[in-house]
C-alpha positions, -999 to +999 in steps of 0.1 A: -213+461-019-177+459-031-168+434-057-132+431-046-109+436-017-072+444-019-043+438+006-020+467-001+012+481+016+006+512+037+030+541+030+034+547+068+042+510+074+022+479+077-005+466+054-041+476+047-072+458+035-093+480+013-125+475-006-121+480-043-122+518-051-122+528-014-099+555+000-100+543+036-088+509+048-112+484+064-084+468+083-048+479+091-022+452+102+014+453+111+023+423+090+013+412+055+002+378+068-022+393+093-037+416+066-041+386+042-058+366+069-082+394+077-088+401+040-096+365+033-121+364+061-138+396+048-137+384+012-152+350+020-179+367+041-188+391+013-182+367-016-157+390-034-123+387-052-092+392-030-062+408-046-030+405-026-004+431-037+034+429-033+054+455-015+059+474-048+021+476-053+018+450-081-008+422-077+011+391-066-018+367-058-055+365-063-082+345-045-118+341-057-145+339-030-173+350-052-196+333-076-175+321-106-197+326-137-177+301-158-187+265-157-156+244-161-160+207-163-133+185-150 
């Protein structure tokens, strides 16, 4: 099982949701928001980290849906 999922721009247009290290996209969407929504659903279901990349490919946002090993009191 993948430990992360990424929302990345597709070179041909639109946005893809890919499992970490995967070559092929799990989901292709026309808009970034649609890809983020699909990626969040997949990430929550599988308990993974979700990395949302900007159009230039850099990570712009990160969501954690997995088990956080740190115990932070507060």
